Each structure stands twice: as C-alpha cells, then as structure tokens.
N, C-alpha and C positions, 0 to 999 in steps of 0.2 A: 551422486557421490557416496561411496561406502567407506566407512572408517571403523576401526576396532580399537577399543581401549581395554587394557588388561590391568587388574589389580592383584598383585601377589601378596595376599594377606597372610597372617599367621595361621588362621584356621581354614581359610579357603582361598582359591584363585577365582576371581570373577572376570567374566568377559562380556563386554557390551559392544554390540554392533549397531552403528547408526547409518541410515540411508537418508541423505538430504536433511539431516538434523533430527530424524525420528528414529526411535528404537525399533530395530528389526531382529536383533539377536540379543538374548539375555540368558546367560549361562553361569552356573556356579559349580566349581569342582572342589571337593574336599582336599585338604593338604595331603591325604593319603594317596589320592590320584596323582598329584604332582610328584610325589616321591616314587610311586611305583610304575606309573604309565604316563609320563609327561607328553609322549607322542600323541596321546588321545586329545589333549588340549590343543596341540599344534594342528591336528587334523580338523578339529572343529573350527579353528580360526581360518584355516586354509579354505574350507568349504564355503565360507561366507564371501570369498572373493573380494576382499576389501581393497580399496585403492591405497590405503595407508593403515599401518598397525602401530599403535603406541605400545611398545613392549614392556615387560616387567623390569623396571629400572632401579629398584632397590634404593640405595642412598642417593642415586642420581649422578649423572654426568651432564656436562653441557650438551645441548641438542646434537645428536650424532646418529648417522645411519648405521645399520647393522654391519654393512660392508666395511665400515671404517673403524669399528671398535677393536681394541687390542687387549692383550692379557692384563695390562694395567687398568684399563677401563673395567674389565670384568671384576677385578679385585675390588676396585672402588665402589662397584655396585653392591657388593655383598660384605666386604670387609671381614672376610673369614680367611685365616691362614690355611694354607694347603693341607697341613697335617690334621686340621680339624674338620675340613669340609665333609668328609665321609660320615662324620658323626651326626650330621644334621641332614637327613635324607631330603627334606623339602628344598634345601639349597642346592643339593646335587641335581634334583629334578629341574630346578630353575635353570641351572647352567646347561643341562641337556636340552631344554626347550630352546634356549638361545642358539646353541650349536645347530640344532635341527632346522630352525628357521633360517639360519645363515646358509646352510647347505642347500635349502630349497630356493634360495634367492628371493625370499619374501621381503616386501617393502616395509621393514620394521625400523622405527625410530625410537631412540631412548631419550628420556627427558631429564631435566635437572631437578635436584632437590632445592629446598628453600635457601640453603646457604650459597648456592650458585647465582642467585638472582641479584641483579644490580640495584634493585629497589630496596634491598636490605642493607642498611649502612654497615660499613666494614667494622666499626667499633662494636657492633653487636655479635660479630662472628668470632672474635678471638677465643682460642682454646675450646672451640666447639666443632663438632662434626654433625651431630644429630639435632639440627634446628627444624627438622621435618624432612622425611624422606620424599622421594618423588611422588609417591601416592598421596602423601599429606599435602604436597603442593597442589596436586590435582583436585583434592577435596576442597582446598581453599579457593581455587579458581572456580569450581562449581558453585561455591558459596557466593562468589561475586556475581555470577550469572543469576543465581537464585534471588538475591536481594534486588538486583537491578530489574529483573523480570516481575517479581512480586510487587514491588513498590512503584514500578513505572518510572525509574530514575536512570540517568546515564551512568555508565561505569565510573566516571570520575566523581560521582557523588556517593558511591558505595562506601560504607564504613561499618565495620563490625569486628568483634572478637569471636573466634570459633573454638568450640570444645569438641574434640572427636574422641569418643571412648570406644575403642575397639576391643577385640578379644585379647590381643597380646599387649598392646601399648596404648597410651594416651597421647594426645597432641593438643596444643593450644596455638592458635595463629592470630595475627593482627593484620587487618586490612584498613588502610587509610587512603582516601581518594581513589579507591578501586585498585590499589596496588598492595602487594604483600610486603609488609615492612618488618615482620619479625615472625619467629616461630620457636616453640618449645617442644622439641621432640621427646619421644618416650623415654630415652635413657638419660635425659636431664630434667624430666618432668618432676615437679616438687611434690611427690606423693606417689603411692603405689597405683599401678594399673591393675587390671584383672589378673594378668599373668606376670608381667614384668614388675620389678621392684620400684621403678622410678629412679630418681636421682640417687646415685650410689655414693655414700659418704666415702671420702678419700681414705679415712682411717679404716673403714671396713674393708675397702679394696686392699689396703696395705696388709691387713691382718689375714686376708684370704690367701695372700702369698702370690697367687697367679690367677688372673681372670681368664676364664674360658668363655667361648661364645655362648655355650648353653646357659651360663649364669645370667645372661641377658633375657632368658626366657623363664625366669624363676623369681620368687620372692614377693609376688603380688598378692592381691586381696584373697584370691582363692587359696593360695598357699598359706597365708596368714590364718585363715579361718579353718581350713581343712587339711593342710599339709599335702594337698594334691590339686591337680588341675581339674576342676569340675566344669560342666557346661554353665553358662550364665543363668540359664533357666533353673537349674538345680540350686545354684547359689541363692537366687531370689526366693525360692521356696523356703529357705532356712534363715531368712533375714531376721526373724523374731528370736533366733538363738543368739546368745551373747557373742560368741566368737565371730559370727557372720555380721552382726550389727556393728561391732567395733571395726571390722575390716572395711565395711561400707563407709563408715564415718571417716576412716583414714583416706579413702578414695575421695570423698567429698571435700575434705580439708585440702587435698592437693588441687582439686578443681578450683576452689576459691582462690588459692594463692596464684595459680597459673593465670586465671582469667583476670584477676586484679592486676597482675603484671602487664598483661597485654592491653587492658583498658587504659592503663596509665600512659601509654605512648600513642594512643589514638586521640586525635583532637576532639572530634565530636562523634562518638560511636552511636550508631542508630539502634543496634541490636546485639544480642549474643545469640549465635547459632549453635544448635546442638546436633551432633552428627555421630555416626558410628553404631556398631552392632548393639552395644548395651543401651544406647539411647533409643533403640526401637522397642525396648521393653517399657511399657507405659508406666509401671510403678516406679522404676528408676528415673525415667525422664521427668515425671511429675515432681519427684523429690528434688531433683537438681533445678528444675525450672522455678519451683517455689523458693528454694534457697537463693538463687541468683536474683530473682526479682525483688526479694526482701533486702538483699545486701546492696545491690547495684542500682535499683530503681530505673532500669531500662527494659524494654521488651525482650523476652526470651522466646525464640521460635525454633521449631524442629526444621532442620534443613530438608528442603523438598527435592530439589534437583529435577531430574527427568523421571518419567514414570518407569517402573520396572523393579525387579527384585534384586538386581546386582547392586553391590555396594557402591557408595558414593565415589570412591577413588576410580573405579572402572568407568563410571559416567564422566567424571572430570577428565580422565585420560582420553576418552572418545571425543569429547569436546575439543581437546587440544589438537587431536588429529584432524578433525574437521576444520579448525581454524588454520592449521598449517597449510592445508590444501586450498585455502581461500573460500571456505564455505560459510555457513550461517554464523559461525563463531569466530570469524577472522578478526573482527575489531577487538573482541575480548582478548584473544591470544596476543595481539599486538600491544594492547594496553598493559598487559601483565609483563611484557618484555621478556618472554621466554627465549626468543631468538638471541637476546643479548647476554644470556647466562654464560659465565666464564669460570675457569679455574678448576680446582680439585677440592673435594671435601676435606682434604688434609692441609690446605694452604694456610689456615689460620691457627694451627696448633703450634704453640711455642714450648712444648714439652717434648722430651725424647721419645720417639716411637720406634718399635721394632718391626718395621715393615720395609 
C-alpha cells in the first residue's frame, strides 16, 4: 500500500510517501516552487504512484474526494477573497495544484481542520475559524501515534498538550484519551509567531480599517525585531541583541499562555510535545523545554514521529491516508474520528461576514 501526505506550509510544501507504513518518498519544495511551478510538485506526487493522496487542505473541509469538491470547498480551504488571490502567489499555486490533480483523475482526498471534529465540544467553537488548520490536525494526530508508540500505551491512554512553532504560525493543541479536544490556531494564538502577529486585538483591527489576507502574514517576532522577515537561523544568531531578545520573550510568553490553557482542559496530561520548524533549532527548543518544565512540572519532549526530513504535518497526513485505506494506522484514524467530521469552518461564527 502506497500513500502520500502533503503539507502546504508557509515556507515550504513537504511531501511524504509511505509504503506499508514506511517512508519511501521524502521531499520538500520551497514556497517559490509552489508559486512558480506547482506542476513540478504534482509530477513528483504522480511518479510515486500512490493508492491515495492526502492533498493540501488548508483550513480543512469534512473528508471529501477531489472529484466532489466545489468552488465553496475551495474557498473554505483558503479563505481568500477572489480579488486578493493573485496577490498571494503561493495560494494561486496551491489552487493550480488542486486543479491539475483533478484533471489527472488522481485519488486525492481532503481532510478536516480541528473545528470540524466531533471530539471538540461545540461550546469551544463559537466565533472561531482557526482552531487549527488541517495540517495542525495532522500534526496532532502524529503526536497521538508518537506518544502511544514511545510509551507503549493504547491510543485511549494518550494525553498531552502540543506546541507547534512553525515559520509562519504557532499552534497549541489538547489531546485527552487519545482524542483531539481543543486547538488554538495561529490567528487566535495568544502571542506572536515568527511571522504572524498572533491574536489580533479587535481595536487594532478596527483602526486598521480593512483587514487584508497579507496582514495575517505580518507582525510577528521577526517583524518586531527587524521589521522584515528573516530566516529563523539569522534570528537566532542575533538573540543577544535587545530587539531580538524582547521579540523572543514575547513568543515565549504566548507559548506559556497557550499551553496553560490547553493543560487546563486535559484531565491527566502525560507530557507536553514540542513540534515545528523553530523547535528543531536546539537553542530555542531547550529554552522552551526548560521554561515549561519549570512552570508545569511535567515532561517536555520533542515530537519524533516518523523518520525523515519532511515536516510533521506531511507525516501526519500520510498516516491519515494509510489509515483511511485500512493500513497500519487504521485504528488511529478511526479513534480520532476523522470520518465523522462535519460542517463548515464558518458554522460557529456569530458575527456578520462578507463572504
């Protein structure tokens, strides 16, 4: 059995191919490739000859085959108004990828975000959209496998809070009894990410006059420190400089608040898992690990997942594909209740929307 998982990240698109549960394809494409030559990624996927492909699902939709998606589904996966789409080349490339895969008749499935899952109580969903995009859901599912496999416990005994620190956005998730019960996505995260500003004060939004999609890719720690988007590695090199040190403290303050919120709703958390691009940088990961262990007094571990260089979301997506086909991860996918996902990312918003 061959499956592919795709992670449409802010900085890169990662592709993982599994054969009978083992990694056989491990690719990473820069966001420039996505924008300029999305067909290159489609060809790489096609050449693997997978039985199922978990496509780039954005904010997510209930489990659906590519032949069934409509224009509304496409909109809900990106939440970009048509007049703004061309201003964000990577999203144009993503849409072109979806169109090409549909034309080729590829067996692509799109997966839900965290807000679609029945395991998340409805009262946590009101006036939210970004409780965690589909890739964050996949990362959290990978965390469930990771803890179960590492500690030798059944999925029903898995319990953790997860912090994912990516290039663009942060995410915190809560898992109790092996099920995803909450998520704090990047645009409601209590503190800046590396690029994104985190939760946007309503008064700031009001004074901005009109929010554009590109505003959601601005205002984070890199902009606070340098007024431009640096690589994480260059940012770390300058952590001893005052603007950079303050920006990192602002990020850590958000980490604390988000994880404290998630731990508060987990009955008996076993661990805090650290994931994402910035948590691969040892200096940053150690700083966060020390902070969490001092404040929360529970083990803090780096998410391991499967072997390979591709990001955790691509690994989690591939696991979902394997499980949907009845492979090694079937029980995990059924336990997380992905097939029971329902509704729209907009269902719980009680404010007027211009969509």
